[in-house]
Every structure is written in C-alpha cells, then in structure tokens.
RODREN-320686 format. One record per residue (C-alpha): x, y, z. Coordinates in nm, 3 decimals, padded with zeros to 5 digits. Layout:
BEGIN
         u         v         w
         X         Y         Z
...
END
This chain:
BEGIN
         u         v         w
    04.900    06.974    13.520
    05.179    06.734    13.434
    05.503    06.879    13.311
    05.794    06.731    13.116
    06.117    06.631    13.281
    06.348    06.923    13.349
    06.069    07.186    13.325
    06.043    07.243    13.701
    05.696    07.400    13.667
    05.498    07.599    13.921
    05.160    07.771    13.925
    05.282    08.127    13.974
    04.945    08.307    13.986
    04.619    08.119    14.017
    04.292    08.206    13.852
    04.192    08.429    14.144
    04.507    08.638    14.116
    04.683    08.489    14.419
    05.061    08.503    14.390
    05.231    08.174    14.484
    05.532    08.304    14.676
    05.635    07.966    14.817
    05.604    07.797    14.479
    05.822    08.061    14.314
    06.087    08.029    14.585
    06.093    07.652    14.540
    06.111    07.698    14.165
    06.412    07.931    14.183
    06.591    07.687    14.412
    06.510    07.387    14.196
    06.649    07.546    13.881
    06.932    07.711    14.076
    06.830    08.050    13.937
    07.020    08.243    14.201
    07.353    08.128    14.057
    07.278    08.273    13.713
    07.353    08.635    13.801
    07.235    08.839    13.502
    07.265    08.547    13.259
    06.901    08.446    13.235
    06.598    08.540    13.029
    06.222    08.548    13.092
    05.976    08.469    12.814
    05.596    08.491    12.833
    05.309    08.437    12.594
    04.966    08.600    12.567
    04.686    08.579    12.317
    04.327    08.473    12.262
    04.183    08.176    12.442
    04.240    07.839    12.269
    04.475    07.995    12.015
    04.739    07.728    12.076
    04.963    07.917    12.315
    05.044    07.614    12.528
    05.094    07.401    12.217
    05.338    07.657    12.081
    05.532    07.670    12.410
    05.550    07.292    12.431
    05.681    07.266    12.077
    05.910    07.566    12.112
    06.062    07.509    12.455
    05.995    07.133    12.506
    05.771    07.200    12.802
    05.450    07.008    12.867
    05.185    07.269    12.939
    04.832    07.137    12.924
    04.681    07.180    12.579
    04.323    07.211    12.457
    04.146    06.893    12.341
    03.980    06.989    12.012
    03.715    06.718    12.056
    03.603    06.860    12.391
    03.540    07.210    12.267
    03.730    07.538    12.294
    03.760    07.634    12.659
    04.027    07.770    12.888
    04.293    07.514    12.968
    04.540    07.752    13.133
    04.411    07.933    13.441
    04.615    08.221    13.577
    04.987    08.215    13.500
    05.210    07.907    13.490
    05.589    07.916    13.492
    05.843    07.658    13.372
    06.204    07.633    13.268
    06.286    07.591    12.898
    06.460    07.261    12.828
    06.810    07.260    12.669
    06.828    07.635    12.600
    07.120    07.851    12.709
    07.128    08.075    12.898
    06.871    07.969    13.157
    06.533    08.073    13.015
    06.207    08.089    13.211
    05.876    08.078    13.023
    05.535    08.193    13.151
    05.206    08.067    13.005
    04.930    08.325    13.052
    04.559    08.261    13.062
    04.398    08.336    12.726
    04.204    08.653    12.654
    03.844    08.667    12.527
    03.762    08.374    12.756
    03.392    08.302    12.797
    03.459    08.143    13.136
    03.545    08.479    13.294
    03.284    08.689    13.116
    03.296    09.061    13.182
    03.570    09.019    13.441
    03.802    08.888    13.171
    03.930    09.228    13.059
    04.059    09.325    13.406
    04.257    09.005    13.456
    04.382    09.027    13.096
    04.524    09.368    13.169
    04.682    09.260    13.494
    04.839    08.941    13.363
    04.958    09.104    13.042
    05.099    09.400    13.229
    05.277    09.162    13.466
    05.422    08.968    13.174
    05.546    09.285    13.008
    05.695    09.409    13.334
    05.901    09.098    13.418
    05.968    08.947    13.074
    06.252    09.011    12.834
    06.054    08.860    12.547
    05.673    08.852    12.519
    05.515    08.625    12.259
    05.178    08.759    12.141
    04.988    08.472    11.982
    04.728    08.563    11.718
    04.552    08.408    11.422
    04.662    08.510    11.075
    04.306    08.582    10.958
    04.251    08.801    11.266
    04.536    09.042    11.199
    04.383    09.384    11.241
    04.096    09.286    11.476
    04.073    09.478    11.798
    04.058    09.183    12.037
    04.252    08.928    11.832
    04.540    09.164    11.792
    04.509    09.268    12.158
    04.479    09.632    12.057
    04.275    09.757    12.355
    04.485    09.548    12.587
    04.812    09.682    12.446
    04.678    10.035    12.463
    04.597    09.999    12.831
    04.925    09.824    12.903
    05.128    10.090    12.725
    04.965    10.364    12.928
    04.996    10.195    13.265
    05.343    10.067    13.184
    05.476    10.419    13.144
    05.315    10.527    13.470
    05.435    10.234    13.677
    05.767    10.128    13.538
    06.072    10.271    13.373
    06.146    10.138    13.023
    06.319    09.798    13.029
    06.327    09.737    12.652
    06.093    09.438    12.626
    06.084    09.247    12.297
    05.731    09.194    12.163
    05.738    08.890    11.935
    05.406    08.867    11.749
    05.346    08.505    11.641
    05.094    08.489    11.354
    04.939    08.142    11.359
    04.794    07.942    11.069
    04.964    08.162    10.809
    04.769    08.171    10.479
    04.898    08.248    10.133
    04.937    08.612    10.229
    05.315    08.671    10.262
    05.455    08.776    10.597
    05.604    09.077    10.421
    05.248    09.206    10.366
    05.116    09.121    10.712
    05.405    09.261    10.912
    05.374    09.628    10.800
    05.002    09.625    10.886
    05.070    09.488    11.231
    05.357    09.730    11.296
    05.146    10.022    11.179
    04.863    09.923    11.415
    05.105    09.898    11.706
    05.253    10.237    11.625
    04.907    10.390    11.605
    04.821    10.251    11.947
    05.141    10.394    12.085
    05.078    10.735    11.931
    04.723    10.743    12.066
    04.817    10.662    12.424
    04.831    10.968    12.653
    05.180    11.004    12.788
    05.322    11.185    13.088
    05.556    11.476    13.032
    05.860    11.257    13.087
    05.766    11.040    12.791
    05.591    11.285    12.559
    05.849    11.242    12.286
    05.966    10.891    12.376
    05.940    10.660    12.073
    05.798    10.308    12.096
    06.142    10.166    12.028
    06.258    10.307    12.363
    06.023    10.068    12.547
    05.985    09.776    12.306
    06.149    09.587    12.024
    05.879    09.457    11.790
    05.941    09.132    11.600
    05.694    08.939    11.382
    05.702    08.572    11.279
    05.443    08.352    11.108
    05.373    07.981    11.159
    05.172    07.736    10.951
    04.873    07.546    11.086
    04.970    07.285    11.345
    04.676    07.064    11.256
    04.690    07.092    10.877
    05.064    07.128    10.819
    05.218    06.972    11.126
    05.559    06.895    10.973
    05.596    07.243    10.830
    05.481    07.389    11.163
    05.745    07.190    11.351
    06.019    07.295    11.110
    05.924    07.661    11.153
    05.909    07.622    11.531
    06.251    07.457    11.529
    06.385    07.753    11.333
    06.222    07.994    11.580
    06.368    07.798    11.872
    06.719    07.873    11.749
    06.656    08.245    11.805
    06.613    08.183    12.178
    06.963    08.041    12.212
    07.186    08.315    12.356
    06.887    08.550    12.333
    07.045    08.804    12.569
    07.370    08.825    12.377
    07.428    09.134    12.157
    07.219    09.091    11.846
    06.985    08.840    12.015
    06.613    08.877    12.066
    06.670    09.054    12.397
    07.022    09.171    12.325
    06.957    09.534    12.422
    06.742    09.480    12.730
    06.787    09.716    13.024
    06.720    09.721    13.396
    06.771    09.350    13.445
    06.711    09.228    13.800
    06.978    08.988    13.927
    06.854    08.632    13.934
    06.875    08.608    14.311
    06.623    08.892    14.345
    06.382    08.777    14.077
    06.134    08.616    14.317
    06.096    08.926    14.536
    06.085    09.160    14.236
    05.809    08.962    14.064
    05.600    08.955    14.382
    05.627    09.333    14.430
    05.536    09.401    14.067
    05.219    09.189    14.097
    05.124    09.381    14.411
    05.144    09.713    14.229
    04.941    09.579    13.938
    04.666    09.444    14.165
    04.619    09.790    14.315
    04.520    09.929    13.974
    04.256    09.677    13.863
    03.942    09.895    13.815
    03.820    09.934    13.455
    03.500    10.102    13.328
    03.247    09.885    13.140
    03.055    10.020    12.837
    02.692    10.131    12.885
    02.422    09.883    12.794
    02.306    10.081    12.495
    02.652    10.119    12.362
    02.716    09.752    12.424
    02.405    09.646    12.226
    02.499    09.878    11.941
    02.850    09.746    11.949
    02.742    09.382    11.936
    02.490    09.433    11.656
    02.710    09.653    11.442
    02.991    09.402    11.482
    02.753    09.129    11.358
    02.652    09.332    11.054
    03.014    09.420    10.983
    03.113    09.055    11.009
    02.837    08.956    10.764
    02.957    09.212    10.511
    03.316    09.109    10.560
    03.223    08.745    10.502
    03.026    08.852    10.193
    03.334    09.015    10.046
    03.560    08.722    10.120
    03.318    08.495    09.931
    03.254    08.738    09.648
    03.337    08.567    09.319
    03.451    08.882    09.145
    03.688    08.963    09.429
    03.824    08.609    09.437
    03.894    08.618    09.065
    04.061    08.957    09.096
    04.274    08.839    09.392
    04.384    08.526    09.205
    04.464    08.719    08.889
    04.680    08.976    09.065
    04.896    08.703    09.217
    05.033    08.607    08.877
    05.068    08.951    08.720
    04.937    09.306    08.686
    04.562    09.352    08.621
    04.442    09.632    08.397
    04.185    09.854    08.571
    04.258    09.695    08.910
    04.179    10.004    09.115
    03.843    10.078    08.953
    03.719    09.717    08.978
    03.812    09.686    09.345
    03.667    10.026    09.435
    03.326    09.921    09.301
    03.327    09.601    09.509
    03.421    09.786    09.829
    03.164    10.058    09.772
    02.889    09.796    09.736
    02.990    09.626    10.061
    03.001    09.950    10.264
    02.669    10.076    10.121
    02.491    09.760    10.236
    02.639    09.806    10.587
    02.513    10.165    10.601
    02.163    10.050    10.507
    02.139    09.784    10.779
    02.310    09.978    11.060
    02.142    10.312    11.008
    01.919    10.298    11.325
    02.194    10.217    11.576
    02.379    10.467    11.793
    02.570    10.696    11.561
    02.902    10.695    11.741
    02.916    10.317    11.760
    02.785    10.278    11.406
    03.046    10.512    11.266
    03.325    10.352    11.468
    03.229    10.002    11.353
    03.197    10.122    10.993
    03.547    10.259    11.015
    03.660    09.928    11.162
    03.485    09.740    10.881
    03.639    09.965    10.620
    03.979    09.920    10.782
    03.932    09.540    10.782
    03.816    09.541    10.421
    04.111    09.749    10.318
    04.336    09.525    10.524
    04.191    09.228    10.338
    04.249    09.376    09.995
    04.577    09.547    10.076
    04.790    09.237    10.002
    04.638    09.227    09.655
    04.704    09.599    09.615
    05.060    09.554    09.737
    05.103    09.266    09.494
    04.978    09.492    09.217
    05.225    09.762    09.318
    05.497    09.500    09.335
    05.422    09.388    08.978
    05.420    09.748    08.857
    05.746    09.825    09.034
    05.918    09.507    08.915
    05.799    09.557    08.557
    05.909    09.919    08.553
    06.249    09.825    08.694
    06.299    09.551    08.434
    06.198    09.786    08.155
    06.442    10.046    08.286
    06.729    09.798    08.298
    06.659    09.686    07.943
    06.629    10.041    07.809
    06.939    10.155    07.998
    07.152    09.870    07.870
    07.029    09.928    07.516
    07.115    10.299    07.539
    07.465    10.226    07.669
    07.527    09.965    07.400
    07.410    10.219    07.144
    07.698    10.447    07.239
    07.501    10.704    07.436
    07.685    10.872    07.721
    07.635    10.718    08.064
    07.493    11.022    08.241
    07.268    11.118    07.948
    07.138    10.762    07.909
    07.065    10.732    08.281
    06.876    11.063    08.291
    06.655    10.981    07.991
    06.575    10.628    08.105
    06.496    10.732    08.465
    06.258    11.006    08.354
    06.076    10.774    08.114
    06.048    10.491    08.369
    05.915    10.708    08.653
    05.650    10.863    08.425
    05.535    10.516    08.322
    05.523    10.406    08.686
    05.309    10.703    08.792
    05.056    10.628    08.516
    05.025    10.263    08.621
    05.003    10.365    08.987
    04.704    10.590    08.916
    04.530    10.301    08.739
    04.575    10.075    09.046
    04.457    10.331    09.307
    04.153    10.242    09.527
    03.904    10.522    09.599
    03.826    10.415    09.957
    04.194    10.391    10.055
    04.422    10.681    10.110
    04.730    10.463    10.099
    05.058    10.635    10.057
    05.235    10.479    09.760
    05.535    10.704    09.800
    05.725    10.423    09.971
    05.685    10.200    09.668
    05.779    10.486    09.440
    06.078    10.567    09.656
    06.171    10.201    09.660
    06.156    10.193    09.280
    06.368    10.505    09.258
    06.618    10.358    09.505
    06.631    10.037    09.304
    06.684    10.232    08.983
    06.950    10.448    09.147
    07.111    10.139    09.293
    07.117    09.974    08.950
    07.262    10.287    08.792
    07.518    10.304    09.072
    07.610    09.937    09.032
    07.648    09.975    08.655
    07.849    10.294    08.708
    08.066    10.121    08.966
    08.119    09.825    08.733
    08.208    10.055    08.442
    08.440    10.265    08.657
    08.600    09.954    08.801
    08.648    09.821    08.450
    08.806    10.146    08.332
    09.023    10.169    08.643
    09.135    09.808    08.605
    09.221    09.876    08.240
    09.447    10.168    08.326
    09.597    09.984    08.621
    09.684    09.691    08.396
    09.838    09.934    08.148
    10.048    10.080    08.427
    10.151    09.732    08.536
    10.277    09.656    08.186
    10.432    09.998    08.134
    10.617    10.008    08.466
    10.687    09.659    08.594
    10.937    09.526    08.339
    11.109    09.861    08.263
    11.164    09.919    08.634
    11.305    09.570    08.669
    11.547    09.636    08.380
    11.653    09.971    08.525
    11.715    09.822    08.869
    11.908    09.532    08.717
    12.139    09.784    08.547
    12.166    09.993    08.865
    12.384    10.303    08.842
    12.387    10.665    08.959
    12.100    10.757    08.725
    11.873    10.462    08.804
    11.618    10.629    09.033
    11.624    10.944    08.826
    11.533    10.734    08.521
    11.262    10.552    08.719
    11.115    10.884    08.832
    11.102    11.007    08.474
    10.942    10.681    08.362
    10.690    10.696    08.646
    10.603    11.058    08.577
    10.556    10.993    08.205
    10.335    10.686    08.249
    10.142    10.846    08.535
    10.060    11.153    08.328
    09.950    10.933    08.040
    09.722    10.723    08.264
    09.573    11.029    08.438
    09.502    11.195    08.106
    09.332    10.884    07.966
    09.131    10.819    08.282
    09.015    11.182    08.305
    08.888    11.165    07.950
    08.708    10.835    08.017
    08.541    10.972    08.333
    08.404    11.284    08.167
    08.092    11.102    08.043
    07.985    10.968    08.382
    07.871    11.296    08.538
    08.036    11.229    08.871
    08.145    11.497    09.115
    08.491    11.642    09.101
    08.580    11.504    09.443
    08.520    11.148    09.321
    08.720    11.217    09.005
    09.007    11.353    09.212
    08.997    11.046    09.434
    09.009    10.811    09.136
    09.295    11.004    08.977
    09.479    11.003    09.309
    09.413    10.630    09.332
    09.563    10.564    08.988
    09.868    10.770    09.084
    09.903    10.575    09.406
    09.871    10.253    09.207
    10.153    10.362    08.977
    10.379    10.433    09.272
    10.273    10.106    09.431
    10.372    09.914    09.117
    10.717    10.072    09.126
    10.758    10.018    09.500
    10.636    09.658    09.480
    10.878    09.581    09.198
    11.158    09.750    09.392
    11.080    09.536    09.698
    11.081    09.223    09.482
    11.417    09.313    09.335
    11.553    09.402    09.680
    11.470    09.050    09.789
    11.699    08.920    09.510
    11.974    09.177    09.558
    12.236    08.924    09.667
    12.182    08.718    09.353
    12.199    09.034    09.141
    12.522    09.142    09.311
    12.686    08.805    09.251
    12.573    08.803    08.889
    12.713    09.152    08.833
    13.039    09.060    09.004
    13.069    08.742    08.800
    13.000    08.929    08.475
    13.255    09.203    08.538
    13.517    08.975    08.693
    13.502    08.694    08.438
    13.465    08.907    08.121
    13.676    09.184    07.974
    13.558    09.520    07.842
    13.451    09.354    07.516
    13.232    09.106    07.709
    13.468    08.824    07.612
    13.558    08.560    07.875
    13.884    08.638    08.051
    14.185    08.408    08.012
    14.411    08.448    08.314
    14.757    08.471    08.147
    14.938    08.627    08.437
    14.936    08.981    08.304
    14.602    09.084    08.456
    14.573    09.294    08.771
    14.333    09.075    08.969
    14.322    09.315    09.261
    14.207    09.603    09.044
    13.957    09.387    08.856
    13.815    09.258    09.185
    13.782    09.607    09.326
    13.606    09.730    09.012
    13.360    09.437    09.018
    13.293    09.482    09.387
    13.239    09.856    09.345
    12.983    09.787    09.075
    12.809    09.532    09.299
    12.813    09.781    09.586
    12.651    10.038    09.358
    12.373    09.789    09.292
    12.328    09.742    09.666
    12.316    10.119    09.728
    12.051    10.163    09.458
    11.840    09.881    09.605
    11.869    10.004    09.965
    11.587    10.260    09.957
    11.302    10.368    09.730
    11.428    10.684    09.566
    11.106    10.817    09.413
    11.115    11.134    09.623
    11.484    11.198    09.683
    11.830    11.100    09.563
    12.022    10.818    09.727
    12.375    10.954    09.675
    12.440    10.977    10.048
    12.360    10.610    10.089
    12.604    10.516    09.813
    12.875    10.726    09.978
    12.802    10.577    10.319
    12.823    10.222    10.187
    13.140    10.297    09.991
    13.314    10.449    10.292
    13.201    10.174    10.526
    13.259    09.872    10.304
    13.514    09.961    10.033
    13.756    10.206    10.198
    14.040    09.984    10.322
    14.333    10.210    10.244
    14.433    10.248    10.606
    14.333    09.944    10.805
    14.447    10.088    11.130
    14.241    10.404    11.091
    13.949    10.197    10.967
    13.956    09.969    11.268
    13.969    10.262    11.505
    13.687    10.440    11.323
    13.471    10.129    11.333
    13.532    10.099    11.702
    13.439    10.465    11.744
    13.141    10.480    11.508
    13.006    10.236    11.249
    12.771    10.418    11.005
    12.601    10.086    10.926
    12.527    10.001    11.289
    12.170    10.120    11.257
    11.831    09.988    11.151
    11.737    10.307    10.961
    11.896    10.536    10.708
    11.938    10.898    10.794
    11.648    11.114    10.669
    11.480    10.811    10.509
    11.143    10.693    10.652
    11.107    10.325    10.729
    10.828    10.291    10.469
    11.079    10.379    10.196
    11.354    10.154    10.327
    11.410    09.831    10.135
    11.734    09.717    10.298
    11.845    09.854    10.635
    12.210    09.950    10.701
    12.257    09.644    10.919
    12.116    09.422    10.646
    12.347    09.588    10.391
    12.646    09.505    10.606
    12.533    09.146    10.644
    12.461    09.111    10.271
    12.804    09.255    10.185
    12.975    09.010    10.418
    12.784    08.721    10.263
    12.856    08.854    09.914
    13.232    08.868    09.979
    13.232    08.515    10.117
    13.042    08.374    09.821
    13.256    08.554    09.560
    13.590    08.480    09.731
    13.609    08.146    09.554
    13.605    08.308    09.210
    13.892    08.538    09.305
    14.091    08.249    09.450
    14.040    08.043    09.136
    14.154    08.333    08.919
    14.469    08.377    09.124
    14.540    08.004    09.104
    14.483    08.003    08.727
    14.716    08.300    08.687
    14.989    08.130    08.890
    14.948    07.810    08.687
    14.972    08.008    08.364
    15.290    08.173    08.482
    15.442    07.836    08.568
    15.345    07.685    08.234
    15.487    07.975    08.034
    15.828    07.974    08.209
    16.031    07.667    08.090
    16.379    07.796    08.186
    16.514    07.730    08.533
    16.615    08.023    08.753
    16.952    08.193    08.674
    17.116    08.052    08.984
    17.020    07.703    08.867
    17.175    07.768    08.525
    17.503    07.884    08.686
    17.500    07.578    08.912
    17.448    07.351    08.610
    17.740    07.511    08.428
    17.975    07.484    08.728
    17.873    07.142    08.846
    17.819    06.992    08.499
    18.150    07.107    08.344
    18.309    06.763    08.372
    18.010    06.592    08.214
    18.008    06.849    07.935
    18.376    06.779    07.862
    18.302    06.404    07.859
    18.034    06.459    07.593
    18.277    06.657    07.382
    18.537    06.376    07.406
    18.279    06.104    07.310
    18.031    06.228    07.045
    17.838    05.899    07.069
    17.677    06.026    07.393
    17.550    06.333    07.206
    17.379    06.111    06.952
    17.217    05.901    07.221
    17.098    06.213    07.406
    16.960    06.354    07.081
    16.772    06.033    07.009
    16.633    06.036    07.366
    16.528    06.397    07.317
    16.350    06.309    06.994
    16.173    06.017    07.164
    16.072    06.242    07.455
    15.955    06.511    07.214
    15.748    06.258    07.024
    15.588    06.134    07.348
    15.522    06.494    07.458
    15.344    06.572    07.133
    15.161    06.239    07.116
    15.033    06.265    07.476
    14.964    06.641    07.459
    15.103    06.675    07.811
    15.062    07.057    07.832
    14.699    07.027    07.725
    14.624    06.751    07.976
    14.765    06.950    08.272
    14.564    07.259    08.173
    14.272    07.135    08.387
    14.483    07.047    08.691
    14.750    06.805    08.805
    14.528    06.516    08.918
    14.304    06.504    08.607
    14.621    06.529    08.390
    14.792    06.237    08.567
    14.481    06.021    08.540
    14.445    06.093    08.169
    14.817    06.033    08.096
    14.815    05.706    08.290
    14.557    05.568    08.049
    14.728    05.704    07.734
    15.095    05.639    07.816
    15.130    05.266    07.749
    14.930    05.258    07.420
    15.128    05.558    07.293
    15.466    05.398    07.375
    15.363    05.070    07.210
    15.252    05.252    06.898
    15.576    05.452    06.891
    15.791    05.138    06.918
    15.589    04.969    06.647
    15.648    05.257    06.409
    16.019    05.261    06.489
    16.042    04.889    06.417
    15.861    04.927    06.085
    16.084    05.218    05.977
    16.398    05.030    06.089
    16.323    04.727    05.866
    16.282    04.927    05.544
    16.647    05.047    05.496
    16.790    04.707    05.607
    16.605    04.514    05.336
    16.665    04.773    05.064
    17.036    04.867    05.115
    17.189    04.539    05.246
    17.267    04.347    04.918
    17.366    04.657    04.716
    17.641    04.807    04.941
    17.823    04.544    05.148
    18.146    04.741    05.130
    18.005    05.031    05.311
    17.891    04.802    05.588
    18.242    04.654    05.627
    18.396    04.993    05.633
    18.155    05.123    05.878
    18.267    04.872    06.138
    18.591    05.058    06.175
    18.445    05.404    06.178
    18.234    05.473    06.485
    18.163    05.826    06.389
    18.014    05.728    06.055
    17.791    05.466    06.216
    17.674    05.720    06.469
    17.590    05.956    06.188
    17.380    05.695    06.003
    17.196    05.588    06.316
    17.127    05.945    06.407
    16.996    06.021    06.060
    16.771    05.714    06.059
    16.629    05.784    06.405
    16.569    06.145    06.314
    16.369    06.049    06.008
    16.162    05.797    06.208
    16.084    06.049    06.481
    15.984    06.304    06.219
    15.754    06.048    06.063
    15.588    05.981    06.399
    15.541    06.350    06.465
    15.356    06.385    06.138
    15.108    06.129    06.263
    15.047    06.324    06.584
    14.689    06.425    06.516
    14.572    06.074    06.432
    14.743    05.910    06.731
    14.624    06.177    06.975
    14.264    06.152    06.860
    14.284    05.772    06.871
    14.415    05.772    07.228
    14.155    06.028    07.341
    13.880    05.809    07.198
    14.017    05.515    07.394
    14.029    05.717    07.713
    13.671    05.836    07.664
END
C-alpha cells in the first residue's frame, strides 16, 4: 500500500495477527519517536467494513491509506492494523488504521479479531475514532455495542485506566441534528458500561474514569464533498496540541515514554492474543436471530416509508403538531403488531430480544421528532412566559408576585402540552426538558432581576456621585479644621438617604436578607469610594491649591480687595498667615479623615515646617529627629494616606520656591513706594546744603534777578513734570519709564515752546503802541522788568498746565 510523503507507514499487525516488531522499530527510528519523551499522541480508528475509515484518516491526517473503490464492490481494503505518522500535526501524532468489523471475508472468525484489534487500539491509543453511519446509530453491530461491551470488560481485567478518548464519528449525517443523535449514543454507551460485570476494584468506577466520550458528525463524502472537507478540516484542528490541557487527550494518564512505545505495544498484543476464545451462538439461536432481524428490518423499512409518518415528521420540523403523541402511537402499534404476527413461531428469547431491539430502533427513529416537538413546546412556553412577565411588570405588578404568577401559569400550560405529545410505547423521561424549561424561566427571571437591580443600584450610585462629588471638592478647596468633620456629616447624611431609598426599592423583589445586606453594604462602600476618589483627585492638585490660596490671601486684604503695597504693610506677617493657611490645606489633604481626625498631622506639619523661632534649636532637632522623614503617618494605614510625610516636605519646599517670587515682588513694590513718597533729602543732606550753600544763598539775595530765573526754570520743570506724568511713568519700573519718556520728551518740549512763543507775542502787539513811556522807563529799572517778565512767564506756565490733560493724552496716543 502506497503512502504519502512524510507518513512513514508500516504494517504493524498483519491479517493473521502477527506483530511486526522489526517494522515498528524501523518506524520509531524513522520518525525519531524516541526523542519525543511524553510529547506524542496515538490515534486509532475502528468501525464497520467499507465505512470510509481510511478515507477519513487520509482527509483528516493527510495520510494515504488505501481506500475502497466503490466500482469494485464493498470489500476489506485494510487487513490487520496499519500505522502511520500524521502529517503537519504537533505534537508528533501516530495514527492506526484498523481492519473493519462485520467483514464478510473473515466470516465467523471476524468477531475474535475485532475484539483483539479493538482492545489493542484502546489499550495503546490516547484517542480512538469509532466510525459509524448516521442511519445506523443504535444498531448493535454498527454502533459496535457487543464489541465495546467485551472490550470494556476485558479492559478492566487487563489494564489500569488510562483515560482514553472515544471520538464517535457519525458519517453521512442526515437532517437529524447532532444534538439529537449524541444523547442517544451516549445513553447506549452508558448502558453498555452499566451492564458490564466489573471486578470489586471497579464496582463503583464511572465510565468517565476510563474514557472521555466525544461525538462529531460529518456529511457524506460522495454527495457533499466540499462540506465534508470543511468539517474534516475543522475536526483536524482539534488534533493540534491534543495532549495539552483542554485538548482531546488533555487528561490522559499512564503515558508510556516514547522510547518504550515499541516494547509496550508488543507486550500488550501478546496479552490480548492469549485471551482470544469467544463462544459462538447455537445454530437454532442463530437462525432465529437472522430471521427475526430480517422481519424487524422489513418493519423498520415499512415505517420509514410510511406516508403518514413522513407527513408527521415533516410537520413537526416547522412547529408543534396537535395530537402528536396519539398519532405516532397508532403508527408504532401497527408496526409492532405486524412483527409479532410474523415472528410468533421463532424461539421466544430471540424473538422477544429482537422485538425489543426493533422497538428501540423505532423509538430511536421517532425520537428526534418527539424531541423537536418538546423543543417547540418548551420554546413556545418560554416565549409566552417572557411576554406575560414583561406585561405584568409594565402593568405595575410587584416583581416577586409577577414572577410567581407567570411561572405557575407557564408550567401548567407546559405539562398539558407535554401530555398531548406523549407516546404510549415510550417511557421517555421528559423531566429533563421540563427542568430545562424551568431553568430557562428562572434564568430569565434572574437576568431581569439582575438588570432591574443593576438599574436601581446605578441610579442610587449616580445620585451619590452628584450629591458627594462636587460638595466634597468645595469642602476640600476651603480646607480648614472642620473640613473632614463636615465631609463625614455629608457622607453620613447622603449614605443614610441612599440606603433608605434602596431598601424601599428592594422590598418588592423578594430577595434574601443576605443579598439585601450585601447590596446596602455595596452602596455604602460606593459612597465612601466616591469621597476617597475625589480626595485623591484633589490631593493630586494640592500644590496648585496651595499656591492659589497663598496668592489669594497674600495679594488681597480682608475685604478681598487687591493689596496696594504702600510701605505700611507687614509683609512678614502677611506671608506667614498665607503660608499657614496653605499648610492647613496640605494637612487636610494629607490623609483621608473619614474615620479619625487629622489634628495630629496638622500639628506635625506646623512644627516641622512653620516653627522657625529658634533656628539653632530647629537645626539640632532636625539632625536628631525629623518627623517628616517617613513614608507613613503615625497610626494611619497606607490605604488612607494621600500624601506621605516625605511628599509633604517636598511639596512644601516646592511651594516656598514657587511663591518666593510673589513675596520678593511685594517687598520691591513696598520699597519703591517708600522711595516715591519721600521727596525730602535726609537731614544731614539738608544741613550740608545750608552750610555749603550759604554763599550762593547770599548771592541770590544780593541779585534778585537770579531768583526770577530760578522761578521760571522751576515753572518750566513743573510744566514738563505734569505734561510727561513722570511719577506715573516710573510706577511700572525704571526701564519702562525711561523708554516711555524718551518718546514723549521732545514732542512735549516743542509743544511747550510753541505755547510760550504764542503767549509772548500777544502782550507785545497789544501794549507796544499805547505805553511807550513805560518801556523807556523800564530800561532803567531792572527790578521792574524782572517783575513783568516773571508775571508774564507765570501766566504762560499756568496756561500750559491747564492744557495738561489734552497734551498728556495726545503724547500717550503718539507713543502707543
């Protein structure tokens, strides 16, 4: 038999049962199995002859086992057991193709080799694929029931449990859903297990201790090849990492290391060969068996072709059928009565057994329709319950009362419909469907309850968010000695309000007190969480808050008016007050004070950061012990700490650095104000002026003309001072004042001279022709001339001063 590249195939056991030791050794070397340790898996397949086992393996594992040629008839293609390596599957996976059961080539000897090969496969494999036709589910031979029964019994006697996975592959799946086929198959397997005699060691051992049972279904390879390949590709993915936890063989036990696999397999086959004897049925029993099976098959075929049954089966697929149970019971009774009439002369034990088998097959055939009927009843009842329940709740009925009424009504309706669908010949337990309906109803009620409770809880949580978040932020922003006390009162008030409202809302849900207590505790925890979260947010902005508070208190007086530094303020005291207030804010933000006061923290911070009365003592105390040289506060858990002592010290240092500029500016402004308000020179300078300027003063007294000139210069200087607004320009600093004056000085002087010239021409033109005598006399009287000039200049300067506002605004507009 040709194999695909990478398969590394070998004929492990030939048709005569001879174990190929050399071939297996070569195989393990070729695939380097010894290096795998425990990281390998063994897969085998069994099933009826010509059921497509080799085809499935070739498609599933990319091997190239020899397949049956449909045009040459159905005969055995695989003889004995073949072994190959799966291509491109990790970890290393070995697959064994077993000779088919029910083979006409072997005849009566077939059953013995079936048992041996199947038992061998179960003993060495992690995963065993059991190939069977969909339409044969439930048949003794097709489902390998006798074989599995024998294997189960011998398996327990020969081997300890190794947790083999039995993967039943249902071929040529029909319209019957896998969900309906799988329970039947699992129930048959469980029945076989229960019926097998067990040794004392395994009397109470469940099937799951020996085997994991999995079921998959595949479409017809010939009729739906593409769909078949897609399903096989999906199944192939399950063999990747099959031995990993959660894989097909994830919980296997007793794995033989790969290096010892060859020896172990050989020894297992030896043990199996020593137990090959099986009893054959007596001739009479065999004839009765064959004939009764033929009659049963005829009656089964009659039912499958029965028009009334086909119509009933088709109708139940789309919806519930009224009188389903009675109609189907009549059809089944007719079929079984005809069997009894034809099989009445055969051996009673065989006849009865085959009748039971026929009845079981008939019920297996109609069970999907019955299950569909139950599914429709259950789904309809559930939908009706949901509709009625929602309507009751919308009508204002209490939750618990509405749920109780609707559940009682729905279950009564379901029981009535269930009785109508019951089949007389079947003693099927519908409690699972009823329980499933009740679970679905309870689950729906629970989901609606959970949604309603979540909605109510979210409502009260949102109310708490609104009621606590902003007020807590305001209280922390205005931090003082009563802050956390006020927050505790606020929290207690809002918490009591929320608990009261929530308790009232929960009273209509009929939930146990423990759940109510948990929800109330949860809402309380949420309230505390809101406060703590807001406190942590504000603690993250504490430095900004401290600077804002310092700026507000330092730059504004007690009436909240901006301070003007006139030189009379005590900047040191103002700074200390502002810093103390900022430090109070820091002490409030340091820990969450919902459970205890934080006065000790405020005192600690004040002593460590504000007490500078005795620098020498302070320095020595810091060297000896720094109360802030710690990452925790005394008697305060870390979960309640917002700002550690070390962080407080660092924040305070940064705060002082960033507010130092404001203090420096205030001091500078105060000094400037003092200088601007003090126009007189120091007393010593006045005395020096008197002593050193005595001669000049006497000169002025001897020549009054100098006094007039000085007075005129003073008036000119005064006019320039007013026009240029020199004191106002230097209010913002020396350099900005000089720059502004440099642009205003020349235009102001030119304007001043122009005004003087205009005022000087008016008296000359008006008084000249009328009083020439005065002019001649004035030439000999210097004092009189000085008086006139002084008077004229004074009037001109006064005139210019009156135009101060206009000129100043004009010059400022030019500068701008």
